[in-house]
Structure formats: C-alpha cells, structure tokens
N, C-alpha and C positions, 0 to 999 in steps of 0.2 A: 493491579492495575491495568485498564485495558490498554493504554498507550504509555509508553515511555519513550523518552528522548535523552542522549547523552552526548555531549560535545567533547570529547577527549582532547586534552591538551598534549599527551604522549600516549602511546599505546605499544606495549610490548608485543611481542609475537606470541606470548602465552596467555596474555590477558586477552587478545584478540580471540584465541581458541575458547577461552572461557565464556567470552560474551556470544559467540556463536553457538556454543553449546546450551546456552539458556534461551535460545530463540530470538537473538537479535541478529539484525541485519543491518548493512551499510546504506545509507542514504545520503548522498552527497558527502559533506565533511563531517557528518554525524553518525552515530550508531541509533538504531530506531528499532522499537518492538511494538506491535500491534496485533490485538487480537481480531481484528475486523478489517472489512474493506466495504466502500461504496461501489458498486458496479452493475452495470446492465439495468439499472432501476430497482436495486434492491441494497440490501446488505448481507455480506457474508463472512464468515469466519475464515480468517487468514491460517494458513498450515505452513508453517517452515518445514522443510525437508531437507535431508542429506544422504548422502550415500557413503557406505563404508568402502574403502579402497582394498583392504587386504582380501586376497584371492579374488579381485573382481574379474569376470570374462563377460565381455560383451556379446550379445545374441547376434544370431546370424546376419538379421537385417541391417544392425549396426554395422557390422563387419563389410557389408556391401557399401554402405554409404562411405564408409572410411576408404576403402579399396579405390572406389571411384573418384574421390575428392584428392586423394594421396597421389594417384598418378596423373591427375590433372593440374593441381595447383602447388606452389611453392610456399612453405611455412616458416615464418621467422617468429621467435618468442625472445621477449626482451622486455626490460623495465618500460613501464607505460610512458609514452609520448603522446600527446593531443595534437595534432597538426591538421591542414586543411583536408586531407583525402578523409580522415576519419570523422571530421566535421560534417563533409558532405555526405557520408553514409548515415550519420545521426539525423540529419534535415531529412534525407530520402526516407527514413524508416519513422520519423515522428508522427506522422498522420495517423500510423497505427497503432501508437501508445493510448493506454486509457488512464484517466484519472488526472492527477496533476503531472505536468509536463514541463520540465525545464526548456528555457529557449534554446539552450546550446549544450553540446557535450561537455564544455568547460565548466558550465555551471553543474551540470549532471553529475561530474565527478568530483568537483572539489570547490564550487561556488566562487571561483577565480582568487581563492586563496593562493599565496606564493608558495607556501608549504603545507605538506600534508602528514597527517600521522600513520597514514596507512602505507603499507608495501605494496605497490600495485604493480602488475606486470600485464602485458599483451600478448596476445597471438594474433598476428596479422597473415592474412591468407592472400597470396598473390596470383594473378594470372599472368604468366610468363609465355604462354603459348601463342595467343594472338595480340598482346599487347607487350610493350617493353617491360614493364613493371607495374600492373594495374593492381591497386587494392580492391579486393571484391568482398572482403570480410575482416572483422577484427572482433575479439572478444577481451575484455578485461576482468582480472581477477586479483582479490588481495590474498596475501601469505600470511599465515598465521607459524606456530611452530609446528604444530602438527596438522593443520586444516589449511585448506584453499576453499574461498569463498567467491563464488561467481558474481559479478557485477552487472555486466551488460554485455549482449551480443549483436553486432549491427552486421548486416549483409546487404550486397546490392540486389535488391528484390526484383527490378525491372529485367536484369539480364541473367541473373544465375538462380532463380527460385527451384530450378528443377534439381540444383545439387545438394538440397539440405544442408545448407551451410551453416545455419545454427545448431543443428545436431553435430555437425562435423568439429564445431570449435569446442562445444562440450567434450567430446571425446578426446580432443587434443588436451584440454585442460585436465580431464581425468588422467590421459597418459602421462603429463607432467607431473600429476600428483603422486601417481604409482612409482615413476622413474626416481623420484626424490624422496620418496618413503613416506609421504604424507599418510595419514589415518583417514580422515574424513573429506568429502567434497560436498560443500553447501553450494547448492543450485538455486537457492532463494527459497520461493513459496508456491504454493498452490492455494485453490479454494477448497471448501468442504464437499463441494459438488464439482462434476465435470466443469471444465472451463479451459480458455485457450491457453492457460498456464500448464496445462498436464503435458505438455510437449516435453517438459523437464523429467516427467517420470519415465520416458522411453529408454533412458539411459540404463535402467537396472531396478533391481529390488531396493527401493529407497526406504528410509525411517522417516518418520515424522514426529514433531515435537508435540507433545499434548496438554501444554501449558501448566503442568503440574510437576515440571522437573524431570520429565521421561522421556525418552525417544523411544518409539515403539514402531513394528513393522507396519508398512503402509497398508497393508491388507485388512488391518485392524481399524482402519480410519472412520468406516462405516458405524463402528460401536460408539463413538465418541459422542458425548451430549455437550455442544459448545454453548458458552454463555449468551451468545448471539440468539440462540433459540427463544430463552428465557424473555430476552428484551423486546422481541417481536410478539409473543405471546400477551405480554404485560401491556404493550401499547394498542395491540389490536383488541384485546378486551376492553380497555378502557374507551377507544374508539367507538365501539360497538354502543356502549353504555350511554355515551354523550350522544350519539345519533338516536338512541331510543327514547333519550329525554328531550329531543329536539334541540339540542344545543349546537350550533354550528360549529364545525371544526374540519380542519383539513390536515392530513399526515404528510409530512415533508421528509425526505431525506436531505442529511445535512453533511456536505463533503467536507466542510473546513472543520469537522470536530477536531481534528489533531490539535489545531490551533489553541484549542483550550488547554492543552498541556505545556505550552511554552511559558516558561517562567520571567522572560525578561520583558514583557508588557505590562503596563499598569493596569489595562483593562481585564477584566474576567471574560475572557472569550466562552462562549458556548461549548461544551466539551462532550455532546453526545452526538450521536449520528441519525437518531430518528426522533421526531418530535410531532406533538398535535399541537396545531395553531387553531385557538378558540377564537370565533368571532373574526376570522381573518380579511383583511381588506388591504389589497397591495399599497394603497396611497397613504395608509396610516404610518406613522412614524414608530410606534411602539407595537410590540408583538406581546400577545398574552400566550404563553408557550408551556405544554406538560412534557416532562421526560420522565424517564424510568432509570433511577441510577442503579446499575448492576451491583457496584461495589457495597451500597449501603443497603440496597435492596429495598429503596422507598420511592415513592411519585414525587416530582417537585414541578409545583405551580411558580412560574416567574414571569416578570416582564422583561422582555428584551428589546435592543435598539440596534439598529445598523450601524456598522463601523467603516463605511467605504474607504476612510483616509488609511485604514490599516490594510486593506485589500491589496492597495497600490503597492504596498511594499513586498508582497510576496514575490519570490523570484520564479515564479511557475505560473502555468496557466492552467485552466480547467480544459480537459478535451471535450470534442463536440458531443460525446455520448451524454454528457451532463446538461445539455442546453434544454432539456424538457423542464419547463418551469411549473409544470402541473406534478413534477415529482420530486425533483430537487429545489430546495431553497439556494438560491445562487449567491448571495451577499453574505459577508462576514457579520455576526453578530455577537454582542456583548450582553452580559447581564445588566440589568438597570436596578432590579431589586427582586429578591426572593420573596414570594407572597405566602407560599407554606410548602412543609414538606411531610409527607404522611405515608404510612403503610397502607392506609385504607383508601381504597378509590373513592368512595362516595363522599369522603371529607374535600378530597380533591374538587370532586364535582360541584359540591354545595359552595366551596370559596370560588369557583369560576362564576358563578351566578353573581356572588356577592362583589367580586372584582371588577364585573362586568358594570356594575352601578354605581362605582365610585367617580364621582367626577373628576377628581384630582389623578385619575390613573390615565386620562386623556381619551378614554372611551365614551361613545355616545350613550344617552340615557336610554334610548330605545332598544329592546331587548332583542326584537326579532325584525 
C-alpha cells in the first residue's frame, strides 16, 4: 500500500522501534507511512533514512559546527514542553515549510490531545551571552527502546542563521542517543533526488529504507526503481494517446491523496496523487478523471465530485507552493461512481468518449 496510517491507543518503546524500522514516521498523534510526496510541481518517491549510532564519528566540518555552538550557547535536554517561546519559533519558521502545514506547534505535535502515546523529549538551545535566557533553537525527538526519532527542529532564522543550529540540534540528538546506548537515529526522510531535505544526510553515512523491508547504504539509492516512476510513465503515456486522438485532457497533481486512505469518513476520497481530467471545465460540478492504480496495475475511469465541507475539517493548510492551479488540483474530491477499470489503455479511451456523451452524467452533448 502506498500510504498507511495508524492511530495507536498505546505504544511501547519496542513497538515504536518496529514501526520505525518498517518505514513509519510520526505525524502529529499518528504513525504514517507513505511512498510518495507532492512537491515542487511534481511527485517524488519518499525515502526514509536512519543513522547507525555504533562507532559513529562526526566528520571535521560537523565538529566545527559543534565547537562553535557549544562554546556560544547553553543546552537543556528534558521531556518535551510546548510553550510560547517554542510556538514563536514555529510561527517564524512556518513560512518555510512545504506541503500541509499545521497552524500551531501544539497541533503539529499532538493535535491538541491531552495525552500522547509518544515519549517525546526536547533539546532547547539558549543564548545566555547577550540575553538573560533567550531560546534560539529547539528540537523534539521520540524515544523507543533502541531508537530515537527526530520530529522537528526550529531555530531563530532571523538572528542566528549563521550558526547552523538545525545541524547542531541533530548532533545533540545523536550525542544523546550514543550516551544512552541507542542503536539507531531516525532523522526522517529525503526524496529520491536532491532536495531541501538533504541536509539530514550531512550527519554521516545513512541507511535508507527500500520499501521491501530492507535498510541499505545510502550510496545505493540511485540503483532503486521506485513505484512512482511507473505511475508517471503510465499516466504520461495515456495523456499522449488522448491528445493524439484530440480528446481534451489536463493532468493534475492531487495533494489531498492521503485523505483517500482515511477510514472514518463515509465518502470515498480520491487516493491517487496524479490524475488526468478529461473535458475539464472549472465550473462543472463533476469531474471525469483517469488514474493508474499502482497496487492493482490497472487504469480506472471515474466520476468525481468536490467535497468542500470536508476540506474545512482539515487541521492543516496548503503551503504557498501549491497555489498553481494549472498544476495542482486544489480541492478535496470524492468518487461519485466508477465507470471502468482496465489494464488496456484503449478500453479506457473508448469509454471516455462514451461517458462524455451520456446525458445523465451531467456532461454536454457537444464533444469538442
């Protein structure tokens, strides 16, 4: 399954270790596993990474960052507390986030729940030289039995960018893990190609999860063939054939795809990240959409309808980079009906033409 979500009612340290080792990571109050991400007007394979802490030795450039910050700032490590200072750092950094963004740090960490199943600690970095006790950076991490999982790092970009405080808090988390005899440090994920997430690779020779149950050396990442490549190839090939036959279609990235994997809504939300919209007109209520199902290896032609009432229930907002309405479809959609599923592209194309002419589907009789 491309996306999985789990809402644990309880979670022992050893169970957290097992989830982390299987490619899961924490998102607010749930555990989440996804093989893809919409970003920068494309879709990419998401790659979980970790660092083995046994015999870890930071390289020279990291030791320089460590020394400069350690001589400049005071560090406090303790169970996590969310307060006004940390919330202010989150709000300062929020414009730099991409994707779905929680309104507050409290929502990001535990969705305002009174209790959490995660044992979360923080590393707070203070400037005590120029101020009485100014918080300039904080990072949060979860503790398992043999693993640490980094959740988020925040720092004062406006006044302390030159100190590489994000790298420094990662090094502090690693030091904590080594000191307390943990085996693995999970720093989150990167993408299959160079991206802003690659700063996580600075700390050392990481391993990556290959979605087949194995952790491999990061240098072998370029050898992997990820499912997302197949998805793009199938959709692009069908788009080319539709246009060759003069059938109007428009390709959209759909950032709400993970909503399709939620279990507690009566609607069946669309669950793919890439769609072809045929005979697309923004003012129409229904959408004629084609997707490629990677799990079943078939194309599906469906009618979909917008669900604005459910979009309001999301505790997150889309970042500004999702504002291009020619690339991203910006509204939540649910399936109205499935018209046809087939492995054969031309069966889908033939059905597109037929569906276009059925008056009860809500489309105009005029073909072009």
